[in-house]
C-alpha positions as CSV (number, residue, x, y, z in Angstrom):
1,M,113.9,-11.2,-22.9
2,A,110.7,-12.0,-21.1
3,E,109.5,-9.8,-18.2
4,P,108.9,-11.6,-14.8
5,S,105.3,-10.6,-15.0
6,A,104.9,-12.4,-18.3
7,L,106.0,-15.6,-16.7
8,S,103.3,-15.3,-14.0
9,S,100.6,-15.5,-16.6
10,S,99.8,-18.8,-18.1
11,I,97.8,-17.0,-20.8
12,T,100.8,-15.3,-22.5
13,K,102.9,-18.4,-23.1
14,P,103.0,-22.0,-21.7
15,M,105.9,-22.7,-19.2
16,A,107.3,-25.3,-21.6
17,Q,107.7,-22.6,-24.3
18,W,109.6,-20.3,-21.9
19,L,111.9,-23.2,-21.2
20,A,112.3,-23.8,-24.9
21,D,113.3,-20.1,-25.3
22,A,115.9,-20.5,-22.5
23,T,117.3,-23.6,-24.2
24,A,117.6,-21.8,-27.5
25,H,119.6,-19.1,-25.8
26,E,121.9,-21.7,-24.3
27,T,122.3,-23.6,-27.6
28,A,123.3,-20.3,-29.3
29,G,125.9,-19.6,-26.6
30,R,123.9,-16.8,-25.0
31,F,124.5,-18.1,-21.5
32,A,123.6,-14.9,-19.6
33,E,120.3,-14.6,-21.4
34,A,119.5,-18.3,-20.7
35,E,120.4,-17.9,-17.1
36,A,118.2,-14.9,-16.6
37,L,115.2,-16.5,-18.2
38,L,115.7,-19.8,-16.3
39,I,115.8,-17.9,-13.0
40,Q,112.5,-16.2,-13.9
41,I,110.9,-19.5,-14.7
42,I,112.2,-21.1,-11.4
43,N,111.0,-18.1,-9.4
44,A,107.6,-18.4,-10.9
45,A,107.4,-22.2,-10.6
46,P,110.0,-23.5,-8.0
47,D,109.0,-27.1,-8.4
48,Y,109.1,-27.2,-12.2
49,H,111.9,-29.6,-12.4
50,P,112.7,-29.4,-16.2
51,A,113.7,-25.7,-15.6
52,V,115.9,-26.6,-12.6
53,H,117.5,-29.4,-14.7
54,Q,118.2,-27.0,-17.6
55,A,119.7,-24.5,-15.1
56,A,121.9,-27.3,-13.8
57,I,123.1,-28.2,-17.3
58,L,123.8,-24.5,-18.0
59,S,125.9,-24.3,-14.8
60,Y,127.9,-27.3,-15.9
61,R,128.5,-25.8,-19.4
62,R,129.7,-22.6,-17.8
63,K,132.1,-24.6,-15.7
64,R,130.3,-23.6,-12.5
65,Y,130.5,-27.2,-11.2
66,L,129.6,-26.7,-7.6
67,E,126.6,-24.7,-8.6
68,A,125.6,-27.4,-11.1
69,I,125.8,-30.0,-8.3
70,V,123.5,-28.0,-6.1
71,R,121.0,-27.6,-8.9
72,F,121.1,-31.3,-9.9
73,E,120.5,-32.3,-6.3
74,R,117.5,-30.0,-6.3
75,V,116.2,-31.8,-9.4
76,L,116.7,-35.2,-7.7
77,A,114.7,-34.0,-4.8
78,L,111.9,-33.1,-7.2
79,A,112.1,-36.1,-9.5
80,P,114.3,-38.9,-8.0
81,G,113.3,-41.5,-10.5
82,L,114.5,-39.9,-13.7
83,P,117.6,-41.7,-15.0
84,L,118.7,-38.6,-17.0
85,I,119.2,-36.7,-13.8
86,H,121.4,-39.4,-12.3
87,R,123.3,-39.6,-15.6
88,N,124.1,-35.9,-15.6
89,I,124.9,-35.5,-11.9
90,C,127.4,-38.3,-12.0
91,E,129.4,-36.3,-14.5
92,A,129.2,-33.2,-12.3
93,Y,130.5,-35.1,-9.3
94,R,133.2,-36.6,-11.5
95,S,134.4,-33.2,-12.6
96,Q,135.1,-32.4,-8.9
97,G,136.9,-35.7,-8.2
98,Q,134.0,-36.9,-6.0
99,L,134.2,-40.4,-7.5
100,D,132.2,-42.2,-4.8
101,K,129.2,-40.1,-5.4
102,A,129.8,-40.2,-9.1
103,V,129.8,-44.0,-9.3
104,F,126.7,-44.1,-7.0
105,H,124.7,-42.0,-9.4
106,G,126.2,-43.6,-12.5
107,R,125.1,-47.0,-11.2
108,R,121.6,-45.6,-10.4
109,A,121.3,-44.2,-13.9
110,V,122.1,-47.7,-15.4
111,E,119.6,-49.4,-13.0
112,L,116.9,-47.0,-14.1
113,A,117.8,-47.2,-17.8
114,P,119.6,-50.4,-18.4
115,E,119.4,-50.0,-22.2
116,D,120.8,-46.5,-22.3
117,P,124.3,-46.7,-23.9
118,V,125.2,-43.2,-22.7
119,S,124.5,-44.0,-19.0
120,I,126.6,-47.2,-19.4
121,Y,129.4,-45.2,-21.1
122,N,129.4,-42.6,-18.3
123,L,129.7,-45.4,-15.7
124,G,132.6,-46.8,-17.6
125,V,134.4,-43.5,-17.5
126,I,134.0,-43.3,-13.8
127,H,135.3,-46.9,-13.4
128,Y,138.4,-45.7,-15.5
129,D,138.9,-42.8,-13.1
130,R,138.8,-45.2,-10.2
131,L,141.2,-47.6,-12.0
132,E,138.5,-50.3,-11.9
133,I,139.8,-51.5,-15.2
134,D,137.8,-54.7,-15.7
135,Q,134.6,-52.9,-14.9
136,A,135.4,-50.1,-17.3
137,I,136.1,-52.4,-20.1
138,A,132.9,-54.3,-19.4
139,A,130.9,-51.1,-19.4
140,F,132.3,-49.9,-22.7
141,R,131.7,-53.2,-24.4
142,R,128.1,-53.2,-23.1
143,S,127.6,-49.7,-24.3
144,L,128.9,-50.6,-27.7
145,A,126.6,-53.7,-27.9
146,L,123.8,-51.2,-27.7
147,D,125.4,-48.5,-29.9
148,P,128.1,-50.2,-32.0
149,N,128.9,-47.1,-34.1
150,N,129.7,-44.7,-31.3
151,D,133.3,-43.7,-32.0
152,G,133.6,-41.9,-28.6
153,T,132.9,-45.2,-26.8
154,H,135.3,-47.1,-29.1
155,F,138.0,-44.5,-28.3
156,K,137.5,-44.7,-24.6
157,L,137.7,-48.5,-24.8
158,A,141.0,-48.1,-26.6
159,E,142.4,-45.9,-23.8
160,V,141.5,-48.4,-21.1
161,L,142.8,-51.3,-23.2
162,L,146.1,-49.5,-23.8
163,L,146.4,-48.4,-20.1
164,S,146.1,-52.1,-19.2
165,G,148.7,-53.2,-21.7
166,Q,146.3,-54.8,-24.2
167,F,147.9,-53.2,-27.1
168,E,146.8,-55.3,-30.1
169,E,143.1,-54.6,-29.6
170,G,143.8,-51.2,-28.1
171,W,145.5,-49.9,-31.3
172,K,142.6,-51.1,-33.4
173,E,140.0,-49.3,-31.2
174,Y,142.3,-46.3,-31.2
175,E,141.5,-45.8,-35.0
176,H,138.1,-44.5,-34.0
177,R,139.5,-41.3,-32.6
178,Y,138.7,-39.2,-35.8
179,G,135.0,-39.9,-35.3
180,V,134.9,-38.5,-31.8
181,P,132.8,-35.3,-31.7
182,G,134.9,-32.2,-31.8
183,V,138.0,-33.9,-33.2
184,P,139.2,-31.9,-36.3
185,R,139.2,-33.6,-39.7
186,L,142.5,-35.2,-40.4
187,L,142.6,-34.1,-44.0
188,P,140.5,-32.2,-46.6
189,P,138.4,-34.6,-48.7
190,T,140.8,-36.8,-50.7
191,D,140.8,-39.9,-52.9
192,R,144.2,-41.0,-51.6
193,P,144.1,-44.0,-49.3
194,Q,145.4,-44.3,-45.7
195,W,148.7,-46.1,-45.7
196,D,148.5,-49.8,-44.7
197,G,152.1,-50.1,-43.8
198,R,153.3,-51.8,-46.9
199,P,156.4,-50.6,-48.7
200,M,156.0,-47.7,-51.2
201,P,159.3,-47.6,-53.0
202,N,158.1,-45.2,-55.7
203,G,155.3,-43.4,-53.9
204,T,155.0,-40.3,-51.7
205,L,153.7,-40.7,-48.1
206,L,152.1,-37.8,-46.2
207,L,152.7,-38.2,-42.5
208,I,150.4,-36.0,-40.4
209,G,151.1,-34.7,-36.9
210,D,147.5,-35.2,-35.8
211,Q,147.4,-34.8,-32.0
212,G,149.0,-32.7,-29.3
213,F,152.7,-31.8,-28.9
214,G,153.4,-34.7,-26.5
215,D,151.8,-37.3,-28.8
216,T,153.6,-35.9,-31.8
217,I,157.0,-36.2,-30.0
218,Q,156.1,-39.7,-28.7
219,F,155.1,-41.1,-32.1
220,S,157.9,-39.4,-34.1
221,R,160.2,-42.3,-33.1
222,Y,158.6,-44.4,-35.8
223,I,159.6,-42.0,-38.7
224,P,163.0,-43.7,-39.4
225,A,161.2,-47.1,-39.8
226,V,158.6,-45.4,-42.0
227,A,161.4,-44.0,-44.2
228,Q,162.8,-47.5,-44.7
229,R,159.5,-48.5,-46.4
230,C,158.7,-45.1,-48.1
231,P,161.8,-43.2,-49.3
232,T,159.7,-40.0,-50.0
233,V,158.1,-38.8,-46.8
234,I,156.3,-35.4,-46.4
235,M,155.7,-34.3,-42.8
236,A,152.7,-32.1,-42.2
237,C,152.5,-30.6,-38.8
238,S,152.4,-27.3,-36.9
239,L,155.5,-25.1,-37.2
240,E,156.2,-25.5,-33.5
241,M,157.1,-29.1,-34.1
242,R,159.6,-28.4,-36.9
243,P,162.7,-28.2,-34.6
244,V,161.8,-31.6,-33.2
245,L,160.5,-33.5,-36.2
246,M,163.2,-32.5,-38.6
247,Q,165.8,-34.3,-36.5
248,Q,164.2,-37.6,-37.5
249,P,166.0,-39.1,-40.5
250,G,163.8,-39.8,-43.5
251,I,161.7,-36.7,-43.8
252,T,162.2,-35.2,-47.2
253,R,159.9,-32.2,-46.8
254,F,158.2,-30.4,-44.0
255,I,154.9,-28.4,-44.5
256,H,152.8,-26.4,-42.2
257,R,149.6,-28.3,-41.7
258,R,147.4,-25.3,-41.1
259,D,148.2,-23.4,-44.4
260,G,145.4,-25.3,-46.1
261,T,147.4,-26.6,-49.1
262,L,148.9,-30.0,-49.5
263,P,151.4,-31.2,-52.2
264,P,150.6,-34.3,-54.2
265,F,150.9,-37.6,-52.3
266,D,150.0,-41.2,-52.9
267,A,149.0,-42.2,-49.3
268,Y,148.7,-40.6,-45.9
269,C,149.1,-41.7,-42.3
270,P,148.7,-40.0,-39.0
271,L,151.7,-40.3,-36.7
272,S,149.4,-41.7,-34.0
273,G,148.5,-44.6,-36.4
274,L,152.1,-45.8,-36.6
275,P,152.2,-47.9,-33.4
276,R,149.4,-50.1,-34.8
277,L,151.0,-50.5,-38.2
278,F,154.3,-51.6,-36.6
279,G,152.6,-54.0,-34.3
280,T,153.7,-52.3,-31.1
281,D,153.4,-54.2,-27.9
282,L,155.1,-53.8,-24.5
283,G,158.1,-55.8,-25.6
284,N,159.0,-53.9,-28.8
285,I,158.4,-50.2,-28.2
286,P,161.2,-48.5,-30.1
287,P,163.4,-46.1,-28.2
288,P,163.3,-42.4,-29.0
289,V,166.2,-42.7,-31.5
290,P,168.0,-40.6,-32.4
291,T,168.0,-38.8,-29.1
292,L,166.9,-35.2,-29.7
293,K,169.7,-32.7,-29.8
294,P,169.3,-29.0,-29.1
295,D,170.5,-26.4,-31.6
296,P,174.0,-25.3,-30.4
297,A,173.0,-21.7,-31.1
298,K,170.0,-22.1,-28.8
299,V,172.2,-23.7,-26.1
300,E,174.5,-20.7,-26.2
301,R,171.5,-18.3,-26.3
302,W,170.3,-19.6,-22.9
303,R,173.7,-20.3,-21.3
304,R,174.5,-16.7,-20.2
305,P,171.1,-15.8,-18.6
306,I,170.9,-19.1,-16.8
307,E,174.4,-18.9,-15.4
308,A,173.8,-15.4,-14.3
309,L,170.6,-16.1,-12.5
310,V,171.3,-19.5,-10.9
311,P,173.5,-19.4,-7.8
312,R,176.8,-21.3,-8.3
313,G,176.6,-24.9,-7.2
314,Y,172.8,-25.1,-7.2
315,R,171.0,-28.0,-8.9
316,R,168.9,-26.7,-11.8
317,I,165.4,-28.2,-11.8
318,G,163.2,-27.4,-14.8
319,L,159.6,-27.0,-13.8
320,A,156.2,-27.1,-15.4
321,W,153.0,-27.6,-13.4
322,S,150.1,-26.9,-15.8
323,G,149.1,-28.1,-19.3
324,R,146.7,-26.4,-21.7
325,P,143.5,-25.3,-19.9
326,D,141.4,-26.4,-22.9
327,H,142.7,-30.0,-22.7
328,G,139.8,-32.3,-21.9
329,N,141.6,-33.8,-18.9
330,D,143.4,-30.7,-17.7
331,F,141.4,-30.6,-14.4
332,N,142.9,-34.0,-13.6
333,R,146.5,-33.6,-14.7
334,S,147.5,-30.1,-13.8
335,I,148.5,-28.8,-10.4
336,A,148.7,-25.4,-8.7
337,L,152.2,-24.1,-8.2
338,Q,151.5,-23.6,-4.5
339,K,151.0,-27.4,-4.1
340,L,154.7,-27.7,-4.8
341,G,155.8,-25.9,-1.7
342,A,157.7,-28.9,-0.4
343,L,159.8,-28.9,-3.6
344,A,160.4,-25.1,-3.3
345,A,161.6,-25.6,0.3
346,L,164.5,-27.8,-0.7
347,E,168.0,-26.4,-0.2
348,G,170.5,-26.2,-3.0
349,I,168.1,-26.2,-5.9
350,A,167.0,-23.5,-8.4
351,L,163.7,-23.8,-10.2
352,L,163.8,-22.9,-13.9
353,S,160.2,-22.4,-15.0
354,V,159.4,-23.4,-18.5
355,Q,155.7,-22.9,-17.8
356,M,153.7,-21.2,-20.5
357,G,150.1,-20.2,-20.9
358,P,147.8,-19.0,-18.1
359,G,149.5,-21.2,-15.5
360,R,152.6,-18.9,-15.7
361,N,150.6,-16.2,-13.9
362,Q,150.9,-18.2,-10.7
363,I,154.6,-17.3,-10.4
364,G,153.6,-13.9,-9.1
365,R,152.4,-15.6,-5.9
366,Y,155.5,-17.7,-5.5
367,F,157.4,-17.3,-2.2
368,G,159.5,-20.5,-1.9
369,R,163.0,-20.8,-0.6
370,A,164.4,-22.1,-3.9
371,P,165.1,-19.3,-6.5
372,M,162.4,-19.3,-9.2
373,I,163.6,-18.2,-12.6
374,D,160.7,-17.5,-15.0
375,L,161.9,-18.4,-18.5
376,G,158.4,-19.0,-20.1
377,G,158.0,-15.5,-21.4
378,E,161.1,-15.8,-23.5
379,I,160.4,-19.2,-25.0
380,K,159.5,-18.9,-28.7
381,D,159.4,-22.6,-29.7
382,F,160.5,-26.1,-28.8
383,G,164.0,-25.2,-30.0
384,D,164.2,-22.7,-27.2
385,T,162.9,-25.3,-24.7
386,M,165.5,-27.8,-25.8
387,G,168.2,-25.1,-25.4
388,I,167.0,-24.6,-21.8
389,F,167.0,-28.3,-21.1
390,A,170.6,-28.5,-22.1
391,H,171.3,-26.5,-18.9
392,V,169.0,-28.3,-16.4
393,D,169.8,-31.4,-14.3
394,R,166.2,-32.7,-14.2
395,L,162.8,-31.7,-15.3
396,V,159.9,-31.9,-12.9
397,T,156.5,-31.7,-14.7
398,V,152.9,-32.8,-14.9
399,D,151.8,-34.8,-17.9
400,T,152.3,-32.3,-20.7
401,G,154.4,-31.9,-23.9
402,V,157.6,-30.9,-22.2
403,A,157.8,-34.3,-20.5
404,H,158.0,-36.0,-23.9
405,L,160.5,-33.4,-25.1
406,A,163.0,-33.8,-22.2
407,G,162.4,-37.6,-22.3
408,S,163.3,-37.7,-25.9
409,M,166.5,-35.8,-25.2
410,G,167.5,-38.3,-22.6
411,K,167.2,-35.9,-19.7
412,P,166.2,-37.1,-16.3
413,V,162.5,-36.4,-15.9
414,S,160.1,-36.7,-13.0
415,I,156.4,-36.7,-14.1
416,L,153.7,-36.2,-11.5
417,L,150.7,-38.3,-12.5
418,P,147.0,-38.3,-11.4
419,F,145.6,-41.5,-10.0
420,A,144.0,-42.4,-13.3
421,P,146.7,-41.4,-15.8
422,D,146.7,-41.1,-19.5
423,W,147.0,-44.6,-21.2
424,R,150.6,-44.2,-22.2
425,W,151.9,-44.4,-18.6
426,L,150.3,-47.8,-18.0
427,Q,149.7,-48.9,-14.4
428,D,151.6,-49.8,-11.2
429,R,155.1,-48.8,-12.4
430,T,157.6,-46.0,-11.8
431,D,159.3,-46.3,-15.1
432,T,158.0,-46.2,-18.7
433,P,159.0,-48.2,-21.8
434,W,158.6,-45.1,-23.9
435,Y,161.3,-43.0,-22.2
436,P,164.2,-44.7,-20.3
437,T,165.1,-41.6,-18.3
438,V,161.6,-40.8,-17.0
439,T,160.4,-41.6,-13.5
440,L,156.7,-41.6,-12.7
441,H,155.3,-40.4,-9.4
442,R,151.6,-41.4,-9.1
443,Q,148.8,-40.2,-6.8
444,E,147.8,-42.9,-4.4
445,A,144.2,-41.8,-4.4
446,P,142.2,-39.5,-6.7
447,G,143.2,-35.9,-6.2
448,D,146.0,-36.8,-3.8
449,W,148.9,-34.8,-5.1
450,D,150.7,-34.9,-1.7
451,S,151.5,-38.6,-2.1
452,A,152.9,-38.0,-5.6
453,I,155.0,-35.1,-4.5
454,A,156.3,-37.0,-1.5
455,K,157.6,-39.7,-3.9
456,L,159.2,-37.0,-6.0
457,L,161.0,-35.5,-3.0
458,R,162.4,-38.9,-2.1
459,T,163.8,-39.1,-5.6
460,L,165.4,-35.7,-5.4
461,V,167.0,-36.1,-2.0
462,S,168.3,-39.7,-2.5
């Protein structure tokens, strides 16, 4: 690491080289070293805006979003006409839900660089977050006109088309998801074709659970129809999904997707590709049939502790408030347990937490009136979760996998949704064609969980 005195001497190394060294540290994931060197550069040359900009980017990568905004604003004061700065700060403001500022800088970036597809894409994402659907679609199409092979933009266009109910084009664009940076490869290299939906009476089809738990549960409803066209179906998925997927008729074999070996097959298809192959639109979404059934042994395993812990006569409300922290949209969809204080204040209910992961730690700070029973630490798989749901009257949850699980069981479910929800929940409705027993409670403005919770409470007390 360079000494501060070295930076004060233009003889030893040009400033740009010091910046390149800091960037190399950041690229290699050595964030502390990058930060230390950038601070030295900025102290030696406070108006050297490339270093301040790199420091802002580093803050953003370290998820220090407020610090990133301060640094980006400093860069704008030094170099207000650089489109890249506006392009980057709009994402920082978006991460904090400051969408008015985000859209201002997004538009400014496009004004300064009208042929930059990334700036146009970023603006489209902000329009999506503001539910400005027509503007979002127009931005993504414009970005694709400049960069037609960008799979990430195709995928984002798919999401906004599906959100607005434009399923035919949306499913086609959805096929670009495997080209999005960071998305794992669907399969090892193979000469087998992707299934086109035609009958395979004598062939073997490999179905792949290719996305998150919620997506896998949602799209598993197509498996019986697949089996009518392909009598031999191998299901490749994570072991956690086995208790769910093996209830679907037509699966002849289940394999763990992560073990690295695959049996012979004639064609493959991801579960998330089935809605397109079956021509799904708003009028023909198949129900989650058969309704998922919990293992009777799991039902009995959970009966005794729940009956012992829940006061007699209390309504049993299952509860989950947080999804996976590494989910790309988790900052938007998850909620702090303390925000649910009005729910916890209701009389005559007991809260059965099925929360897992880091969010479960918030239970230690819970002081609500309603008894809180922490079951997450004892849940081993979705079989356990279904066993618990057999004993609850309703599930209250954010948009995460357990919502799909309970919905597929036919349990009453209340889902708290952000202002700009995931595409599957559509717009401007309290119900969903995917799950008949689900009620949706939407934010009325970005970040406004109070409005969504107020709608939930009206449902619970009616």
